[in-house]
Kinemage of the C-alpha trace (Angstrom):
@kinemage 1
@onewidth
@group {chain A} dominant
@subgroup {mainchain}
@vectorlist {calphas} color= white
{ca met a 1} P -143.547 -31.291 135.694
{ca ser a 2} L -145.451 -33.361 138.230
{ca glu a 3} L -148.698 -31.399 137.828
{ca ile a 4} L -151.486 -32.055 135.346
{ca leu a 5} L -150.974 -29.760 132.357
{ca arg a 6} L -153.897 -28.536 130.269
{ca pro a 7} L -152.489 -26.751 127.218
{ca gln a 8} L -154.721 -24.162 125.585
{ca asn a 9} L -153.338 -24.310 122.040
{ca asp a 10} L -150.756 -25.867 119.707
{ca ala a 11} L -147.996 -23.577 120.939
{ca asp a 12} L -148.540 -24.714 124.520
{ca ile a 13} L -148.227 -28.356 123.473
{ca val a 14} L -145.015 -27.688 121.572
{ca glu a 15} L -143.585 -25.936 124.625
{ca val a 16} L -144.576 -28.770 126.972
{ca val a 17} L -143.098 -31.483 124.740
{ca gln a 18} L -139.904 -29.518 124.107
{ca gln a 19} L -139.461 -28.939 127.835
{ca ala a 20} L -140.042 -32.638 128.505
{ca ala a 21} L -137.459 -33.482 125.838
{ca ala a 22} L -134.921 -31.098 127.364
{ca glu a 23} L -135.437 -32.603 130.815
{ca lys a 24} L -135.968 -36.148 129.472
{ca val a 25} L -139.193 -36.407 131.463
{ca pro a 26} L -141.821 -38.853 130.114
{ca leu a 27} L -145.389 -37.613 129.700
{ca glu a 28} L -148.784 -39.219 129.908
{ca val a 29} L -150.972 -37.894 127.081
{ca ala a 30} L -154.746 -38.058 127.469
{ca gly a 31} L -157.759 -36.518 125.788
{ca arg a 32} L -160.429 -36.215 128.474
{ca gly a 33} L -159.102 -39.171 130.483
{ca ser a 34} L -161.989 -41.601 129.860
{ca lys a 35} L -159.664 -44.339 128.539
{ca arg a 36} L -156.801 -44.070 131.034
{ca ala a 37} L -157.626 -47.571 132.311
{ca leu a 38} L -157.143 -49.028 128.825
{ca gly a 39} L -153.662 -50.372 128.167
{ca arg a 40} L -150.656 -50.823 130.422
{ca pro a 41} L -150.394 -48.444 133.418
{ca leu a 42} L -147.942 -45.590 132.951
{ca gln a 43} L -145.087 -44.395 135.143
{ca thr a 44} L -144.696 -40.740 134.183
{ca ala a 45} L -143.826 -37.548 136.022
{ca gly a 46} L -146.411 -35.405 134.256
{ca arg a 47} L -149.749 -35.660 132.510
{ca val a 48} L -150.961 -33.650 129.538
{ca glu a 49} L -154.742 -33.475 129.221
{ca leu a 50} L -156.209 -32.064 126.022
{ca ser a 51} L -159.654 -31.238 127.394
{ca ala a 52} L -159.060 -27.496 126.881
{ca leu a 53} L -158.441 -28.076 123.170
{ca ser a 54} L -162.110 -28.534 122.484
{ca gly a 55} L -164.486 -27.447 119.763
{ca ile a 56} L -165.538 -28.121 116.185
{ca thr a 57} L -163.402 -25.911 113.961
{ca leu a 58} L -165.000 -26.759 110.629
{ca tyr a 59} L -168.108 -28.633 109.575
{ca glu a 60} L -169.344 -28.828 106.004
{ca pro a 61} L -172.360 -31.170 105.938
{ca glu a 62} L -172.654 -30.991 102.166
{ca glu a 63} L -169.003 -32.079 101.831
{ca leu a 64} L -169.332 -34.785 104.523
{ca val a 65} L -166.337 -33.488 106.448
{ca leu a 66} L -165.824 -32.359 110.057
{ca gln a 67} L -162.748 -30.902 111.716
{ca ala a 68} L -162.310 -30.670 115.483
{ca leu a 69} L -159.783 -30.187 118.259
{ca pro a 70} L -158.750 -33.445 119.982
{ca gly a 71} L -160.449 -32.791 123.331
{ca thr a 72} L -163.861 -32.232 121.754
{ca pro a 73} L -166.397 -34.510 123.501
{ca met a 74} L -167.806 -37.236 121.291
{ca ala a 75} L -171.267 -36.365 122.609
{ca glu a 76} L -170.918 -32.839 121.229
{ca ile a 77} L -169.861 -34.073 117.798
{ca glu a 78} L -172.592 -36.704 117.671
{ca gln a 79} L -175.251 -34.116 118.548
{ca val a 80} L -174.104 -31.714 115.831
{ca leu a 81} L -174.095 -34.554 113.305
{ca ala a 82} L -177.537 -35.766 114.428
{ca asp a 83} L -178.940 -32.260 113.957
{ca asn a 84} L -177.843 -32.557 110.331
{ca his a 85} L -178.991 -36.191 109.911
{ca gln a 86} L -175.416 -37.441 109.726
{ca leu a 87} L -173.163 -39.710 111.769
{ca met a 88} L -169.699 -41.209 112.116
{ca ala a 89} L -170.106 -44.406 110.124
{ca phe a 90} L -167.540 -46.361 112.152
{ca glu a 91} L -170.001 -46.174 115.084
{ca pro a 92} L -167.558 -45.188 117.862
{ca pro a 93} L -168.321 -46.956 121.151
{ca asp a 94} L -168.532 -45.337 124.556
{ca phe a 95} L -166.448 -47.509 126.883
{ca gly a 96} L -166.772 -45.168 129.867
{ca pro a 97} L -169.059 -47.456 131.924
{ca leu a 98} L -167.085 -50.577 130.937
{ca leu a 99} L -163.830 -49.001 132.140
{ca gly a 100} L -165.288 -47.783 135.418
{ca gly a 101} L -166.156 -44.216 134.449
{ca ala a 102} L -169.175 -42.270 133.311
{ca gly a 103} L -170.748 -42.428 129.888
{ca gly a 104} L -170.349 -39.586 127.434
{ca asp a 105} L -166.875 -38.481 128.599
{ca gly a 106} L -164.853 -39.640 125.599
{ca ser a 107} L -163.126 -37.325 123.107
{ca ile a 108} L -162.610 -37.495 119.364
{ca gly a 109} L -158.825 -37.539 119.853
{ca gly a 110} L -158.968 -40.509 122.206
{ca thr a 111} L -161.362 -42.377 119.934
{ca leu a 112} L -159.021 -42.005 116.975
{ca ala a 113} L -155.867 -42.684 118.995
{ca cys a 114} L -157.366 -46.002 120.151
{ca asn a 115} L -158.909 -46.760 116.723
{ca leu a 116} L -162.269 -47.601 118.275
{ca ala a 117} L -165.190 -48.798 116.163
{ca gly a 118} L -168.549 -50.404 116.839
{ca pro a 119} L -170.724 -53.071 115.199
{ca arg a 120} L -170.789 -51.287 111.832
{ca arg a 121} L -167.066 -51.837 111.399
{ca leu a 122} L -167.684 -54.984 109.343
{ca lys a 123} L -169.351 -52.789 106.719
{ca ala a 124} L -167.951 -49.274 107.169
{ca gly a 125} L -164.426 -50.029 108.391
{ca ala a 126} L -162.507 -48.852 111.446
{ca ala a 127} L -161.905 -45.323 112.711
{ca arg a 128} L -158.692 -45.110 110.667
{ca asp a 129} L -160.712 -45.546 107.463
{ca his a 130} L -162.582 -42.279 108.199
{ca phe a 131} L -159.584 -40.253 109.414
{ca leu a 132} L -158.825 -37.710 106.678
{ca gly a 133} L -156.292 -35.325 108.151
{ca val a 134} L -154.327 -34.424 111.265
{ca thr a 135} L -152.119 -31.775 112.810
{ca ala a 136} L -149.913 -33.150 115.577
{ca val a 137} L -146.776 -32.612 117.652
{ca ser a 138} L -144.170 -35.375 117.608
{ca gly a 139} L -142.036 -36.490 120.547
{ca arg a 140} L -139.352 -34.218 119.089
{ca gly a 141} L -141.558 -31.207 119.791
{ca glu a 142} L -142.122 -30.633 116.066
{ca val a 143} L -145.490 -29.800 114.486
{ca phe a 144} L -146.470 -31.837 111.429
{ca lys a 145} L -149.528 -32.152 109.238
{ca ala a 146} L -150.831 -34.997 107.090
{ca gly a 147} L -153.854 -35.625 104.901
{ca gly a 148} L -156.526 -33.055 104.209
{ca arg a 149} L -160.280 -32.563 103.913
{ca val a 150} L -161.114 -35.020 101.157
{ca val a 151} L -160.939 -38.790 100.847
{ca lys a 152} L -158.664 -38.814 97.783
{ca asn a 153} L -156.095 -36.465 99.255
{ca val a 154} L -152.509 -37.227 98.231
{ca thr a 155} L -150.737 -34.611 100.333
{ca gly a 156} L -147.775 -36.196 102.104
{ca tyr a 157} L -147.710 -39.574 103.800
{ca asp a 158} L -150.818 -41.259 105.174
{ca leu a 159} L -149.660 -40.786 108.748
{ca met a 160} L -153.207 -40.956 110.104
{ca lys a 161} L -153.107 -44.736 109.692
{ca leu a 162} L -150.099 -44.856 112.015
{ca leu a 163} L -151.572 -42.565 114.661
{ca thr a 164} L -154.853 -44.483 114.908
{ca gly a 165} L -154.245 -47.368 117.263
{ca ser a 166} L -151.012 -45.828 118.618
{ca tyr a 167} L -152.634 -44.890 121.960
{ca gly a 168} L -150.799 -41.586 122.041
{ca thr a 169} L -147.339 -43.171 121.916
{ca leu a 170} L -146.230 -41.496 118.683
{ca ala a 171} L -147.534 -37.925 118.744
{ca val a 172} L -149.949 -35.484 120.384
{ca met a 173} L -152.803 -34.696 118.007
{ca thr a 174} L -153.902 -31.042 117.994
{ca glu a 175} L -156.569 -31.098 115.277
{ca val a 176} L -158.286 -33.906 113.383
{ca thr a 177} L -160.441 -34.141 110.280
{ca ile a 178} L -162.898 -36.982 109.763
{ca lys a 179} L -165.295 -38.137 107.086
{ca val a 180} L -168.976 -38.302 108.067
{ca leu a 181} L -171.934 -39.889 106.285
{ca pro a 182} L -175.734 -39.504 106.099
{ca arg a 183} L -177.660 -41.165 108.926
{ca pro a 184} L -179.701 -44.181 107.742
{ca glu a 185} L -183.405 -43.442 107.438
{ca lys a 186} L -184.404 -46.776 108.994
{ca thr a 187} L -182.669 -49.395 111.131
{ca tyr a 188} L -184.225 -52.853 111.388
{ca ser a 189} L -182.838 -56.022 112.920
{ca leu a 190} L -183.714 -59.639 112.292
{ca leu a 191} L -183.610 -61.617 115.544
{ca leu a 192} L -182.973 -65.358 115.391
{ca tyr a 193} L -183.646 -67.367 118.524
{ca glu a 194} L -182.213 -70.525 120.107
{ca leu a 195} L -179.047 -70.847 117.999
{ca asp a 196} L -175.903 -72.105 119.696
{ca thr a 197} L -172.621 -70.312 119.064
{ca asp a 198} L -171.599 -72.424 116.088
{ca gln a 199} L -175.039 -72.165 114.477
{ca ala a 200} L -175.059 -68.424 115.110
{ca thr a 201} L -171.706 -67.833 113.403
{ca arg a 202} L -172.897 -69.833 110.406
{ca ala a 203} L -176.134 -67.839 110.262
{ca met a 204} L -174.284 -64.521 110.492
{ca thr a 205} L -171.876 -65.619 107.772
{ca arg a 206} L -174.803 -66.493 105.511
{ca ala a 207} L -176.362 -63.093 106.138
{ca leu a 208} L -173.108 -61.219 105.563
{ca ser a 209} L -172.485 -63.177 102.360
{ca ser a 210} L -175.915 -62.259 101.013
{ca ser a 211} L -176.774 -59.269 98.843
{ca his a 212} L -178.731 -57.525 101.613
{ca glu a 213} L -175.999 -55.142 102.823
{ca val a 214} L -175.881 -56.253 106.439
{ca ser a 215} L -174.390 -53.577 108.725
{ca gly a 216} L -174.276 -55.509 111.989
{ca ala a 217} L -174.278 -59.124 113.173
{ca ala a 218} L -174.067 -60.130 116.834
{ca his a 219} L -174.881 -63.110 119.042
{ca leu a 220} L -175.812 -63.058 122.734
{ca pro a 221} L -176.131 -66.256 124.791
{ca ala a 222} L -179.341 -66.492 126.816
{ca gln a 223} L -177.943 -65.128 130.092
{ca leu a 224} L -176.594 -61.959 128.501
{ca ala a 225} L -179.642 -61.517 126.276
{ca gly a 226} L -181.620 -61.371 129.502
{ca thr a 227} L -179.759 -58.200 130.553
{ca ser a 228} L -180.957 -56.191 127.540
{ca lys a 229} L -183.487 -53.409 128.026
{ca val a 230} L -185.163 -54.396 124.751
{ca ser a 231} L -188.130 -56.643 125.543
{ca tyr a 232} L -187.869 -58.785 122.411
{ca val a 233} L -184.337 -59.667 123.536
{ca asn a 234} L -184.597 -59.938 127.329
{ca gln a 235} L -187.813 -61.949 127.247
{ca ala a 236} L -186.569 -64.485 124.718
{ca gly a 237} L -185.325 -66.903 127.364
{ca ala a 238} L -182.902 -68.184 124.748
{ca pro a 239} L -179.778 -67.116 122.830
{ca val a 240} L -180.426 -64.212 120.453
{ca thr a 241} L -178.638 -63.671 117.143
{ca ala a 242} L -179.217 -60.221 115.621
{ca ile a 243} L -178.627 -59.103 112.046
{ca arg a 244} L -178.950 -55.396 111.229
{ca leu a 245} L -180.106 -53.754 108.002
{ca glu a 246} L -180.058 -49.982 107.418
{ca gly a 247} L -181.063 -47.538 104.721
{ca pro a 248} L -184.167 -46.031 103.091
{ca gly a 249} L -187.418 -47.358 104.555
{ca pro a 250} L -188.774 -49.293 101.532
{ca ser a 251} L -185.341 -50.821 100.878
{ca val a 252} L -184.913 -51.976 104.484
{ca gln a 253} L -188.408 -53.471 104.586
{ca his a 254} L -187.815 -55.378 101.359
{ca arg a 255} L -184.376 -56.617 102.413
{ca ile a 256} L -185.427 -57.794 105.860
{ca gln a 257} L -188.338 -59.739 104.380
{ca ala a 258} L -186.035 -61.351 101.830
{ca leu a 259} L -183.378 -62.161 104.448
{ca ser a 260} L -186.025 -63.616 106.745
{ca lys a 261} L -187.076 -66.015 104.000
{ca glu a 262} L -183.495 -66.978 103.232
{ca leu a 263} L -182.871 -67.840 106.899
{ca ser a 264} L -186.290 -69.403 107.549
{ca asp a 265} L -184.690 -72.827 108.021
{ca leu a 266} L -183.038 -71.588 111.229
{ca gly a 267} L -186.213 -71.594 113.302
{ca thr a 268} L -187.952 -68.830 115.250
{ca his a 269} L -187.236 -65.245 114.279
{ca glu a 270} L -188.557 -61.733 114.879
{ca ala a 271} L -188.095 -58.320 113.229
{ca leu a 272} L -186.923 -55.516 115.511
{ca his a 273} L -187.834 -52.040 114.291
{ca ser a 274} L -186.613 -48.466 114.729
{ca gln a 275} L -186.000 -47.385 118.353
{ca asn a 276} L -185.773 -50.930 119.708
{ca ser a 277} L -183.213 -51.788 117.073
{ca leu a 278} L -181.178 -48.643 117.796
{ca ala a 279} L -181.290 -49.362 121.529
{ca phe a 280} L -180.109 -52.941 121.101
{ca trp a 281} L -177.124 -52.013 118.932
{ca ser a 282} L -176.135 -49.286 121.384
{ca glu a 283} L -175.925 -51.983 124.061
{ca val a 284} L -173.758 -54.161 121.836
{ca arg a 285} L -171.597 -51.210 120.767
{ca asp a 286} L -170.824 -50.140 124.338
{ca val a 287} L -170.500 -53.741 125.667
{ca leu a 288} L -173.166 -53.006 128.277
{ca pro a 289} L -174.018 -56.710 128.860
{ca leu a 290} L -170.579 -57.144 130.471
{ca val a 291} L -170.257 -53.934 132.486
{ca ala a 292} L -171.314 -55.614 135.760
{ca pro a 293} L -169.990 -57.056 137.971
{ca thr a 294} L -167.199 -54.502 137.786
{ca asp a 295} L -164.547 -56.732 139.383
{ca arg a 296} L -164.551 -59.185 136.489
{ca leu a 297} L -161.848 -59.208 133.825
{ca ile a 298} L -162.833 -58.212 130.286
{ca trp a 299} L -161.009 -59.578 127.244
{ca arg a 300} L -161.500 -58.508 123.629
{ca leu a 301} L -160.595 -61.114 120.999
{ca ser a 302} L -160.335 -60.484 117.268
{ca val a 303} L -160.602 -63.844 115.498
{ca pro a 304} L -161.661 -65.467 112.216
{ca pro a 305} L -165.469 -65.755 112.500
{ca ala a 306} L -165.415 -69.442 111.608
{ca ala a 307} L -163.120 -70.105 114.584
{ca ala a 308} L -165.154 -68.173 117.175
{ca ala a 309} L -167.214 -71.092 118.517
{ca glu a 310} L -164.183 -73.343 118.910
{ca ile a 311} L -162.146 -70.625 120.637
{ca val a 312} L -164.958 -69.923 123.108
{ca ser a 313} L -165.278 -73.644 123.781
{ca arg a 314} L -161.538 -73.978 124.515
{ca ile a 315} L -161.641 -71.101 126.990
{ca met a 316} L -164.724 -72.441 128.766
{ca gln a 317} L -163.007 -75.800 129.193
{ca thr a 318} L -160.205 -74.193 131.210
{ca val a 319} L -161.940 -71.234 132.907
{ca asp a 320} L -165.114 -71.609 134.955
{ca asp a 321} L -167.750 -68.871 135.153
{ca cys a 322} L -167.184 -67.458 131.670
{ca phe a 323} L -169.590 -65.068 129.947
{ca tyr a 324} L -169.241 -63.909 126.353
{ca phe a 325} L -170.966 -62.510 123.309
{ca leu a 326} L -170.027 -62.114 119.653
{ca asp a 327} L -169.956 -59.055 117.393
{ca trp a 328} L -168.713 -58.419 113.853
{ca gly a 329} L -170.356 -61.605 112.613
{ca gly a 330} L -168.277 -63.664 115.064
{ca gly a 331} L -165.025 -61.841 114.323
{ca leu a 332} L -165.082 -60.091 117.703
{ca ile a 333} L -165.473 -61.973 120.991
{ca trp a 334} L -166.106 -60.104 124.230
{ca leu a 335} L -165.246 -62.207 127.288
{ca ser a 336} L -165.989 -61.685 130.980
{ca leu a 337} L -163.897 -63.850 133.312
{ca pro a 338} L -163.591 -64.064 137.105
{ca pro a 339} L -160.726 -62.247 138.864
{ca ala a 340} L -157.308 -63.940 138.668
{ca asp a 341} L -153.771 -62.746 139.341
{ca asp a 342} L -152.627 -63.829 135.887
{ca gly a 343} L -155.714 -62.440 134.156
{ca his a 344} L -156.310 -65.918 132.664
{ca ala a 345} L -153.880 -64.801 129.938
{ca ala a 346} L -152.503 -68.283 129.249
{ca ala a 347} L -155.992 -69.761 128.876
{ca val a 348} L -157.265 -66.973 126.626
{ca arg a 349} L -154.251 -66.640 124.366
{ca gly a 350} L -153.669 -70.380 124.346
{ca ala a 351} L -157.185 -70.842 122.977
{ca leu a 352} L -156.334 -68.774 119.910
{ca gly a 353} L -154.124 -71.501 118.498
{ca asn a 354} L -151.620 -70.656 115.801
{ca gly a 355} L -152.440 -67.443 114.024
{ca asp a 356} L -156.130 -67.455 114.955
{ca gly a 357} L -156.313 -63.790 115.929
{ca his a 358} L -155.253 -61.681 118.875
{ca ala a 359} L -156.498 -60.963 122.397
{ca thr a 360} L -156.484 -57.721 124.396
{ca leu a 361} L -156.939 -57.547 128.163
{ca phe a 362} L -159.462 -54.745 128.003
{ca arg a 363} L -160.385 -54.292 131.670
{ca ala a 364} L -158.349 -55.364 134.693
{ca pro a 365} L -156.886 -53.863 137.874
{ca glu a 366} L -153.706 -51.851 137.429
{ca asn a 367} L -151.454 -54.462 139.031
{ca ile a 368} L -152.613 -57.130 136.569
{ca arg a 369} L -152.227 -54.814 133.581
{ca ala a 370} L -148.684 -54.125 134.732
{ca ala a 371} L -147.796 -57.824 135.051
{ca val a 372} L -149.667 -59.367 132.097
{ca pro a 373} L -149.184 -58.292 128.448
{ca val a 374} L -152.314 -56.260 127.745
{ca phe a 375} L -151.994 -56.446 123.973
{ca gln a 376} L -151.188 -59.533 121.945
{ca pro a 377} L -147.403 -60.125 121.985
{ca gln a 378} L -145.893 -59.248 118.618
{ca ala a 379} L -143.805 -61.480 116.384
{ca ala a 380} L -140.174 -60.358 116.218
{ca pro a 381} L -140.359 -58.666 112.757
{ca leu a 382} L -143.488 -56.706 113.728
{ca ala a 383} L -142.006 -55.743 117.091
{ca ala a 384} L -138.901 -54.427 115.332
{ca leu a 385} L -141.081 -52.343 112.987
{ca ser a 386} L -143.008 -50.931 115.951
{ca gln a 387} L -139.732 -49.984 117.601
{ca arg a 388} L -138.556 -48.147 114.480
{ca leu a 389} L -141.833 -46.220 114.278
{ca lys a 390} L -141.532 -45.197 117.917
{ca gln a 391} L -137.937 -44.149 117.347
{ca gly a 392} L -138.915 -42.079 114.320
{ca phe a 393} L -141.755 -40.180 115.985
{ca asp a 394} L -140.570 -40.138 119.598
{ca pro a 395} L -136.851 -40.970 119.845
{ca leu a 396} L -136.597 -40.160 123.563
{ca gly a 397} L -139.618 -42.297 124.441
{ca leu a 398} L -141.474 -39.391 126.078
{ca leu a 399} L -145.067 -39.970 125.010
{ca asn a 400} L -147.131 -42.586 126.887
{ca pro a 401} L -144.089 -44.869 127.300
{ca gly a 402} L -145.087 -48.490 127.872
{ca arg a 403} L -148.797 -47.900 127.180
{ca ile a 404} L -148.949 -50.646 124.544
{ca tyr a 405} L -145.851 -52.745 125.229
{ca gln a 406} L -143.303 -52.414 127.984
{ca asp a 407} L -140.639 -50.959 125.689
{ca ile a 408} L -142.916 -48.912 123.392
């Protein structure tokens, strides 16, 4: 089983997994392969790619539900939704360029397996919050189903929550059902200039605490703002803090005017409309400011927004040549650090303090990802729970073994 296997249907997947179980041969499971560089490197004898399991099997725009095979390209789904003025509200990012590949190669199965979400997560939730149903094959070679086609489905256990974020270590998904939503009529952004990181997190917190239904809040220091293709951002010559509002045109216009007045004490600001606003948030979503240089290490930190400025400051005190920007109102820090054999893991995770979030080594050479814990080390009780879940779904440890942690 050293070759790359591309099953054509559910029965093929069952056969492959059952054969692997009989021979006790571990398998790498991938959708279209765009996220293979995310997580710990695998040592497996065979690879199962789900690219042949592609296509939308059900789409009911009036019911806000879409069903697809796991290898269906995200670009295909997004185009079908756009044609019907709908979208995936969790705003799935395209990390292809960040991880050294091409853009537009991701699949719906990989997106859900990695629980990826963009700037709108602070309002709409993560991918798992829009995952309605699944058919999958466990590491035992058994087919199981969970969920359904509606939000308030009570059929069986909510196994979708376990599969999202499992990176293919628990089961091979063969069909997924997601909730979709209407596309906002207008997207405006309020740009605030010349705020430092602490001021920016305070401003974003004020905006998110307001009644204006903010759907995105990000902060770019001056150097990264200068890389944007949006002129209002790259010509600022200063840090840029962006706050996004979406919805019907009159509502968005009213809300951005009101928010602008509420934040008028923070200095210079500008309203970014329509296409410029969409372009800017696409850059933030896909982490384009940090794609180059490609030899730098990328860390992704999930932290309390109020602690973001202090955490960045701690890291910059111990690591020279550090670039960063904030998303999710300061709750998400993207870091770009120079190459280092240890990945700067001690400096990054040490800056988190006690219980101040978690850090993921998002991009690094294979040898570093093999030597340094990619995901935040788990406390003993949580690690034991993760082990029991793995044992329940995949008792022989066949599926993506070691992708998240060395023994999971």
